[in-house]
C-alpha positions in Angstrom: -28.0 -2.0 -2.6 -27.6 -4.3 -5.6 -26.4 -1.2 -7.8 -23.6 -0.6 -5.3 -22.5 -4.3 -5.3 -22.6 -4.4 -9.2 -20.6 -1.0 -9.5 -17.9 -2.2 -7.0 -17.8 -5.7 -8.8 -17.2 -3.9 -12.3 -14.5 -1.8 -10.8 -12.8 -5.0 -9.3 -12.9 -6.6 -12.9 -11.6 -3.4 -14.5 -8.8 -3.4 -12.2 -8.0 -7.1 -12.7 -7.8 -6.5 -16.5 -5.6 -3.6 -16.0 -3.3 -5.9 -14.0 -3.3 -8.6 -16.6 -2.5 -6.1 -19.5 0.3 -4.7 -17.4 1.9 -8.0 -16.7 1.6 -9.1 -20.3 3.2 -6.0 -21.5 6.1 -6.4 -19.0 6.7 -9.8 -20.1 6.7 -8.8 -23.6 9.2 -6.1 -23.2 11.4 -8.5 -21.2 11.3 -11.1 -23.9 12.2 -8.7 -26.5 14.9 -7.2 -24.6 16.2 -10.8 -24.3 16.3 -11.1 -28.0 13.3 -13.3 -28.2 9.9 -13.1 -29.9 6.6 -12.7 -27.9 6.1 -16.5 -27.9 9.6 -17.4 -26.3 12.6 -19.0 -27.9 12.8 -18.2 -31.8 14.6 -21.3 -32.7 12.6 -24.5 -34.1 12.6 -27.2 -31.4 10.6 -29.5 -33.2 13.0 -32.0 -34.2 14.1 -32.0 -30.2 10.7 -32.8 -29.4 10.2 -35.6 -32.0 13.5 -37.0 -30.7 12.4 -36.9 -27.1 9.0 -38.6 -27.8 10.7 -41.4 -29.7 13.2 -42.1 -27.1 10.5 -42.0 -24.3 8.4 -44.5 -26.5 11.3 -46.8 -27.0 12.0 -46.8 -23.2 8.2 -47.5 -22.2 7.5 -49.9 -25.0 4.0 -50.4 -26.3 2.7 -52.1 -23.2 -0.7 -53.5 -22.3 -3.6 -51.4 -23.1 -5.6 -53.2 -20.0 -2.7 -52.6 -17.7 -4.1 -49.1 -16.5 -7.4 -50.5 -16.0 -9.0 -52.0 -12.9 -8.6 -55.9 -13.3 -12.4 -56.4 -12.3 -13.5 -54.4 -15.2 -11.1 -56.2 -17.6 -12.3 -59.5 -16.4 -16.1 -58.6 -16.5 -15.5 -57.5 -20.3 -13.9 -60.9 -21.0 -16.8 -62.7 -19.5 -19.4 -60.6 -21.5 -17.4 -61.5 -24.7 -17.4 -65.0 -23.7 -21.2 -65.1 -23.0 -21.9 -63.3 -26.3 -20.1 -65.8 -28.2 -21.5 -68.9 -26.7 -25.1 -67.3 -26.9 -24.6 -66.3 -30.7 -27.6 -67.1 -32.9 -28.2 -66.2 -36.4 -30.2 -63.1 -37.0 -33.6 -64.2 -37.9 -34.3 -60.9 -39.8 -31.6 -61.5 -42.4 -32.6 -63.2 -45.3 -29.5 -64.2 -47.2 -29.8 -65.0 -51.0 -29.2 -68.5 -51.5 -26.4 -69.5 -54.1 -28.3 -70.0 -57.4 -31.7 -69.2 -55.8 -34.1 -66.2 -55.8 -34.8 -63.7 -53.2 -37.6 -64.3 -51.0 -41.0 -62.9 -51.6 -41.5 -60.3 -48.8 -44.8 -59.1 -49.8 -46.1 -62.7 -49.3 -44.5 -62.9 -46.0 -42.1 -65.8 -47.3 -39.2 -66.2 -44.9 -36.3 -68.6 -45.2 
């Protein structure tokens, strides 16, 4: 029956939650006994991390952002950029104000 399945599922969930709470309490007690806080070592290691990141960055270098991409996609995007530049036309909907001139009268349909 569905009620039996639901009841058994809730019992399993409660048991798993109990096991997790018990493991967390054991870990917390072990850390406190070792003289550490609940989050691990109490010393500040941020300077070590910054130094490690700097050393790795110096070793790797800046690199090419396209090096990890598939070569056919890089080439495809280059072709698209070239095609866009070759087909570039001025925007017909942009009416720039001419130096010393007056803006076009849009109500009259004047386009320059």
